[in-house]
C-alpha positions in Angstrom: -0.1 0.1 0.0 1.4 3.6 -1.1 2.0 5.9 2.2 1.0 9.0 1.9 3.8 11.6 1.3 4.3 14.6 4.3 6.2 17.7 4.1 9.8 16.9 4.0 9.4 13.5 2.4 11.8 12.7 -0.5 11.4 11.0 -3.8 14.5 10.0 -6.0 14.3 10.6 -9.8 15.3 8.4 -12.5 19.3 10.1 -12.0 19.2 9.1 -8.3 18.9 13.1 -7.2 16.7 13.5 -4.4 14.0 16.1 -4.6 12.0 17.7 -1.8 8.3 17.4 -2.3 6.0 20.1 -0.6 2.4 20.6 -0.5 0.0 21.9 1.7 -2.6 19.5 3.0 -6.3 20.2 1.8 -7.4 20.2 5.6 -5.3 23.0 6.4 -6.3 24.9 3.4 -10.1 24.4 4.2 -8.7 25.6 7.8 -7.2 28.4 6.6 -10.3 29.5 4.5 -12.5 28.5 7.7 -10.4 31.0 9.7 -11.0 34.1 7.0 -14.7 33.5 7.4 -14.7 33.3 11.1 -12.6 36.5 11.3 -15.1 38.1 9.4 -18.0 36.8 11.6 -16.5 38.1 14.7 -17.6 41.3 13.5 -21.2 40.0 14.9 -20.1 40.8 18.4 -21.9 39.8 21.6 -22.5 43.5 22.6 -24.3 44.0 19.4 -26.2 40.8 20.0 -27.2 42.2 23.2 -28.1 45.7 22.5 -30.5 43.9 19.6 -32.0 41.6 21.8 -31.1 38.6 19.9 -30.7 35.4 21.5 -27.6 33.2 21.3 -28.8 30.4 18.8 -30.4 33.0 16.6 -26.9 35.1 16.9 -24.9 32.2 16.2 -26.9 30.9 13.2 -26.5 34.7 11.7 -23.1 34.7 11.9 -22.4 31.5 10.6 -23.8 32.5 7.7 -21.8 35.3 7.6 -18.6 33.0 7.8 -19.7 30.5 5.1 -20.8 33.1 2.8 -17.3 34.8 2.9 -15.5 31.7 2.5 -17.6 30.8 -0.6 -16.8 34.3 -1.8 -13.1 34.2 -1.7 -13.1 30.8 -3.3 -15.1 31.7 -6.4 -13.4 33.3 -9.4 -16.0 36.2 -10.7 -16.0 37.4 -14.3 -13.6 40.2 -15.5 -14.0 42.1 -18.8 -16.7 40.0 -19.4 -20.3 41.2 -20.2 -23.2 38.9 -20.4 -26.8 40.2 -21.3 -30.3 38.4 -21.4 -31.9 39.7 -24.3 -35.0 37.2 -23.7 -36.6 35.2 -21.2 -39.3 32.8 -21.3 -40.7 30.3 -19.3 -42.0 26.6 -21.2 -44.3 24.2 -19.9 -43.1 20.4 -20.3 -42.7 19.5 -23.5 -41.2 16.9 -26.0 -40.3 17.7 -29.4 -39.2 15.0 -31.8 -38.0 15.8 -35.6 -36.5 13.4 -38.3 -35.3 13.8 -41.8 -35.0 10.6 -43.8 -32.4 10.5 -47.1 -34.9 11.8 -49.4 -35.9 14.6 -47.3 -32.5 15.4 -46.8 -31.5 15.1 -50.4 -34.5 17.9 -51.4 -34.3 20.1 -48.2 -30.5 19.7 -47.1 -28.5 18.9 -50.4 -24.6 18.1 -49.2 -25.8 16.9 -45.8 -23.2 14.8 -44.5 -25.5 11.8 -43.2 -28.2 9.6 -44.2 -30.7 10.6 -42.0 -30.9 13.9 -39.1 -32.9 13.8 -36.3 -33.6 15.8 -32.9 -35.3 15.3 -29.8 -35.6 17.5 -26.5 -37.7 16.3 -23.8 -38.3 18.2 -20.5 -40.0 17.2 -16.9 -41.6 19.9 -15.2 -41.8 24.0 -16.3 -38.6 25.5 -18.0 -37.1 28.8 -18.1 -35.5 29.7 -21.5 -32.9 32.4 -21.8 -31.0 34.2 -24.9 -28.2 35.7 -23.7 -25.7 38.1 -25.8 -21.8 37.8 -24.5 -18.9 40.3 -25.1 -15.4 39.4 -24.1 -12.7 42.2 -24.3 -9.3 41.2 -24.9 -8.1 39.1 -22.0 -11.5 39.1 -20.3 -12.6 35.8 -18.7 -16.0 34.3 -17.4 -14.5 33.4 -14.6 -15.0 29.5 -13.2 -18.7 28.6 -13.5 -21.7 26.4 -14.4 -24.9 26.2 -15.4 -27.9 24.0 -13.9 -29.0 23.0 -17.4 -27.5 22.8 -21.3 -26.5 25.9 -23.4 -26.0 26.1 -27.2 -23.2 29.2 -27.9 -22.0 30.6 -30.9 -19.4 32.7 -31.2 -20.2 35.6 -33.7 -16.6 37.5 -34.0 -13.1 37.0 -32.3 -11.9 33.8 -30.8 -12.5 32.3 -27.0 -10.8 29.6 -25.5 -13.0 27.1 -23.3 -11.0 25.0 -20.0 -12.6 22.3 -18.6 -11.2 20.7 -15.2 -8.3 18.8 -17.2 -7.1 22.0 -18.5 -7.2 21.3 -22.0 -7.7 24.7 -24.2 -10.0 24.7 -26.7 -10.6 27.8 -29.4 -13.7 28.6 -30.6 -14.6 31.2 -33.6 -15.2 32.1 -37.0 -12.0 30.2 -39.1 -10.9 28.3 -36.2 -10.4 24.6 -36.5 -13.4 23.6 -34.0 -15.4 26.4 -35.8 -17.6 29.1 -34.2 -20.1 26.8 -32.1 -19.8 25.2 -28.8 -22.3 22.8 -26.4 -22.4 23.2 -22.8 -24.2 20.3 -21.3 -24.6 22.1 -17.9 -23.1 20.7 -14.6 -20.0 20.8 -15.9 -17.4 23.9 -14.6 -15.9 25.5 -17.1 -14.4 29.1 -17.9 -14.1 30.8 -21.3 -11.1 33.3 -21.8 -10.7 35.5 -24.5 -6.8 35.2 -24.8 -6.3 37.3 -28.0 -6.0 41.1 -28.9 -9.7 42.0 -30.2 -12.9 41.7 -29.0 -15.4 38.6 -29.0 -18.9 38.4 -29.1 -21.6 35.8 -29.2 -24.7 34.1 -28.6 -26.0 31.7 -26.2 -29.4 30.0 -25.7 -29.8 28.3 -22.2 -32.5 26.3 -20.7 -32.9 25.6 -16.9 -35.5 24.6 -14.5 -38.1 27.1 -13.9 -36.9 29.4 -11.1 -33.3 27.8 -11.2 -30.1 30.2 -10.8 -29.1 30.5 -14.3 -25.2 30.9 -13.3 -23.1 29.1 -10.4 -19.9 30.7 -9.7 -17.4 28.1 -9.0 -13.8 28.0 -7.8 -11.1 27.3 -10.1 -10.6 23.3 -9.8 -7.0 21.8 -8.4 -6.1 20.1 -11.6 -6.5 24.2 -13.5 -6.1 26.6 -10.6 -3.6 28.1 -12.9 -6.2 29.5 -15.3 -9.4 31.8 -13.9 
């Protein structure tokens, strides 16, 4: 069984040279974040609690929320230089839509289609909110790490953007790029989209989420791609 390495443990490389491995235990990092939040919570002094006539259990609950909120805010990676605007929003009742074109239909309707059939299926359970977004990235801009509780269809109309997931593999999208100007966000998968070029990038997104759900959820950078945000 492998033994977990601690601070100061050594590992030898192929040439036999010793290398020191130093890392911070995740628990220590979590304690640090909690300490930051706790420092913020201490602003809820007992003097203030007594002045307001607040019970001890209620005071503790309020201050705990303050501490946890502070921890989450320090972990999130907010957008910078990125602007997303909702052009339209509508609520749909539960629906199921299926379309299919045969080879004969494709020959008449879509000559040159790369296949014998085309089909599309979308099914929801319960009401859904549909968003139509316009997005703009200034040079060097980033959406920050985030996820959506539903899928998105994205079209980049000008410039180029680079998308990263937790594996930290860059994928470039935009007119004239190898990946083309379109991408699909399947939802519930954190990602970040950046403009690493020198010109502005623009695009549109259509997003479908459960009725009343938060459209965007900010996330911390994953450990496997912490240098990108």
